[in-house]
N, C-alpha and C positions, 0 to 999 in steps of 0.2 A: 193638345190646347185646343181653345176654341178661339174664334175669329168674331170680334166683335167691331160695332161701328159705335162711336160714341157722338151724340149729336148736341150741340148745345147752340141755343138761338140760330140755327140754321149753319153753323159751322161743323166741320166732322174732323176727326182725327182717327186713325186707324190704331184699336189698341189690340194686340195679341197676349192675350189675358192667360196666367198661370195661376188660378185661383189662391188666394191669399199670401201670395209670395211674390209674382214678377208683374210689373206693367211695360211691356214693350211698344213705345209708342211713335208711330209714325206720325209727327208732327207736320212734316213737310214733304210733298212729293217732288220737291224741285231736287233738279241732281244736275253734275255738270257731266256725267257720263250717259251713255245710251245703249248698256249693256243690254244683249240680245236675251241674256238668262235671268234678269232682274226679275225677283217675286215681286217687289213691291210696284211695278208697273210706272216707274218714275220717269222723271223728264224734267217738266216745267210745273212749277209750284202752281197748285190750283187756287181759282178765286174764294172758296170757301173755307180757306186752312184757319184755324183759331187762332184767335189774337192772343197777344201775352196775358190780359186780363182774364179772358177763357181758359188759356193752358194754365195760371195761377188757380182757378178753381178747381181745375181737374187735378192737379198736384196736390191740394187741400184735401180733397174727397177721397182720392187714392189712401193718402195717408190717415186719414180718419178710417178708411175700411180695413187698415192693418198692413199694406202694401208695404213690404221690405226693401223693393228692389226696384228700380224703374231705368231703364234702358233708353236713351236716344239714338233714333237711328232715323232714315228716310228712304227714299231719295239720301241726300248729303245733307246731314242736320249742320254744316257749318255754314251752308247758305243761307241760314234764317239769321238774321241779324240779333235776333234776341236770345239766341241759343244759350249763351252763358247766363243769362239772366234765371232763364228757366232751371239749368243746373245748378245752380245756386239755391233756386226755391226748392229744388229736391232734396239738395243738401240740409238745406234749414228746417225742412219737414222730417228731418230723421231717417230718410231712407238712402241705401246704398246709390251710387250712380255707376250707370255701364254706359259708354259709349261706342258706336260704331261709326265708322268713317271708310271712307274709300283711300282717304290720305293724302291725296293727291292736292287739297287745299290747305293742309296744316304748315302754320307758319312758326315761326319762332315765340311770336306772341299767344298762339292758341296752345303751343305746349306749355307756356308759363300758365296760360288760364287752366289747361288740364291739371299741372300740379295743385293750384288753389284750390280745385272743387276736390281734387283727391278721390277721383272714380275708382271704384272696386277694381274696373279692368278697362284698358282702352283696346277695341278690337280692329285692327287696320286688316282691311281686305286686300287680300294678294292671290290675285285668280291667275297663277301661271308659275312655274320653278324657274323659267327662264324670262328673258327679257321679250324673245319671240312667242314665246306660250303666253306670257301677259297681254301682249300686244294683239294676239290673235283673240284673247278671250274679252278684253276690254275696250279694244279699238284704238288705244292711246299709247304713247310710248312713256309708261309710267313708273316700270319694275325698280328702277335705279333710286328715285325718289322715296318709292313705299320702302324699299330694303333700309335704306339709310334713317328714314324715320322709325323703325323700327328699331334699328340699334340707338338712335337719340331715346326716344321714350323708355326704354330699358336704363340706359344713363343716368335719365332723369327720375329713374327710380319708380316708374310707372308699371303697373302689372299689364303686361301685353300680351294680347292673343292674336293669333293670326285666323283670320275669317279667310275662307275661300268657298266658291262654289265647286260643284264635283268636276275636277278635272284631275285626270290622272296624273300628270307630270307634277302638280301642284300638291297633291296628297303624298306623293313619293316625296317630295321636297320637303314637307311639313313633317312626315314621320321620320328623315332622318336628321333636322332641326331638333325636334324635340328630343330624340335619343341623344344627339352631340351634347346637349344640356343637361342631361342628367346628371 
């Protein structure tokens, strides 16, 4: 894939493009974590992040170019107050929606919104197979909440994906979880 920065009236959003198929859009660098392995250099939201109107134009342009999938990620997309409106725009434009979250900010209301948006997938980052390894990777105690969220999303009927940075115990855990669910 190629890495491009889209600029619109002085605002930026990082686009990881897969030509004619998917736009993975980092539309906020704001994040509630400070993970040492973060690929997007997230932390605080940047001053020049795109407005809702600018994102509306990006979604419209991507749809007109035949983009079929739009992935919302960050940072943590849930920190952007208008994330649901952007997700709704994506769906209304006829694109599939994918969501990637660290999971710790997801509330019951967010889960209801996920169901309403009917995303193709919801990916929850689970960087560790145990509470200890998760804490070592993320620097916070979030393993139990992420595990429960994964169970809740499956119960909600969401197609759920577990994302992980390269951590051996998490990879072993994921392999066993996939095999046990076949």
